[in-house]
FIMAR-935466 format. One record per residue: residue in one letter; z, y, x of N, C-alpha, C in turn. Coordinates in steps of 0.2 Angstrom, whole numbers, plus 5000, padded with zeros to 4 digits. Each point is the difference from the previous one (the first is absolute). Layout:
aZYXZYXZYX;...
This chain:
m469551425181500149934996499750014993;k499749944998499650004994500649984995;i500050044994500549984995499749944997;g500549954999499849934997499949955005;s499950025007499949955005500649965001;e499949955004500649955002500550045004;a499850055005500550045003500450044996;h499650034995500450054995500549964996;k499849944998500449964996500749985004;e499949985006500549985004500550065002;i499750065001500550065001500350014994;f499750004994500350024993500649954999;c499949945001500549954998500650005005;r499850015006500550005005500550064999;h499750064998500450064999500449994993;f499749974995500449994994500649955001;m499949955004500549955002500550045004;q499950045005500450035004500450054997;t499850044995500350054997500349994993;y499949934998500349984993500850015000;q500250034995500750004999500249984992;e500449955000500249984993500550054997;d499850034994500550044997500449974994;d500650015000500449974995500550064997;p499950024994500450054997500750005002;k500349945001500750005001500250025007;t499550005005500150025006499750075002;l499750034996499750075001500550055001;s499950055003500450065001499950054994;w500449994995500050044994500350075001;p499850054997500350065000500750004996;d500450055001500750004997499950014992;l500149944997499950014992500649964997;d500250024994500649974997499749934998;e500549954999499849934998499650004994;i500050044995499649994994499350025002;a499950055004499350035002499749945005;l500449985004499849955005499849934997;a500449984995499849944996499350014996;r500050064997499450024996499349995005;l500150035006499550015005499849935002;r500549965002499849935002499849954994;s500050024994499849964995499350024998;v499750055003499350014998499549945001;p499649994995499649945001499550005006;f499950065003499650015006500149955005;w500749985001500249965006499749934999;q499949984994499749934999499350005002;e499650054999499350015003500050005007;v500550045003500050005007500249935003;f500549974998500149935002499449965000;y499750004994499449954999499550025005;t499850065001499550025005500249985007;e500650015002500249995007500049925001;r500249964995500049935001499349975000;h499550034997499449974999499550045005;a500250055004499550035005500049965006;g500549975002500049965006499549945001;a499949974994499649945000499350025002;p499650054997499350015002500050025007;v500550045003500050025007500049935004;v500449964999500149935004499349974999;r499749994994499449975000499550035004;m500050065000499550045004500049985008;m500649995002500249995007499749935002;v500049954995499849935002499350005001;
């Protein structure tokens, strides 16, 4: 299969859509931490970047499938 071909695009998009899992820090399986440590971990600004990336990653994949 040629990288960048129509078949490659379809397989990539199908795999991405079939394996996508939305992550939410409130529902992740966290290690046993005290409330202070857990609150500090959940407040790391990294999560905002993760949410932004997750929310905006789907649109290009959908556009590629059309």
